[in-house]
N, C-alpha and C positions, 0 to 999 in steps of 0.2 A: 348350564354346563357347556352347551354348544357356543354360546356367546363368549364364554371364557376361552374356549379353544380358539375361536376365530380371533379374539383379541390377542392371545398369546402368539399365534402364527403371524398376525400382522406386526406385532412388536418385533418378533424375530426377523421378519422380512426387512423391517426398518433398520435393525442392527446390521443385517447382512449388506444392505445397500450402503450404510455408513462405512462399514469396514472395507468394502470394495473400493469406495472413493478414497478412503484414507490410504489404502495400500497402493493405489495407482499414483496418488500424489507423492507419497513417500518414496516410491520407486524412482520417480522422475528426480526428486530432490537428491536422493542417494546417488544416482548416476552423476548428476551435476557435481555433487560433493566429491565423489571419487575422482572425476576428471580434474577438479580444482586442486587436488593434492599436488599436482605438478607445480602449480603456482606457489603453494605452501612450501614445497621443497626448495624452490628457487629463493624465496624469501628467507628461509632458514639458512641456506648456504651463504647468502649475501650478508645477513645480519651478523655482525662481529667479524667479518672477513677483513683482510687487509684493504680490499677495495672499498668496503663500507667505511673503514676508518679514514681513508683518503677523502672520500666524499664528505664525511662528517667534518673533517678539518676544513675542506674547501667551503663548506656551508658556514662554519664558524668564522672564517676569514673574510666572508662576504664575496667570495669568488664565484658564486652562482647567481643566476638571474633572480631578481626579487619576485618575479611572478612564477618561478618554478615551484611546484608542489613538492615539498621535501619531508612529508610526515614520516617516511621510512627512515629518515636520519635522526628522528627523536629516539631516545633510548627506551621509550615505553611502547610506542605504537606497534612495532613488529613483535616485540616480546609478548604483548597482550594478545595479539592475533594468534601467535604460535601457541600460547597457553590456552586460549579459548578453543583452538582446534584440538589440542590435546584433551582438554576437559570434555569436549563433545564426543571424542572417540571413546573415552572411558565411559561416558553416559550411554553411548550406543552399545558398548559391550555389556554393561549392566542390564540394559533393557533386553538385549538379545539373550542373555543368560536366563532371564525370567521367562521369556517367550519359549525358550527351549525346554526349561523345566516344566512349564505348564502345558506343553504339547501333549 
């Protein structure tokens, strides 16, 4: 019985250590994600704007340097990034809802 208790306490200590590390890591990642939303908003504003269309046309006409990275002018890259960001936000809401319900 004493051995079971000690094993249980040790297991719970291991869980507590794991949770503490996860929370610290997630807190840092969440802070970086929140700060990164400014870049997401800039991409969102640019994508589909008149400026984007002008840049897109310049790319299609070969008016840009051949070594210029132009992935943001593809029709998929920015859309996919914005969609991934949206999906991640929904996932965080779903997880947060479960955490709150289980508190």
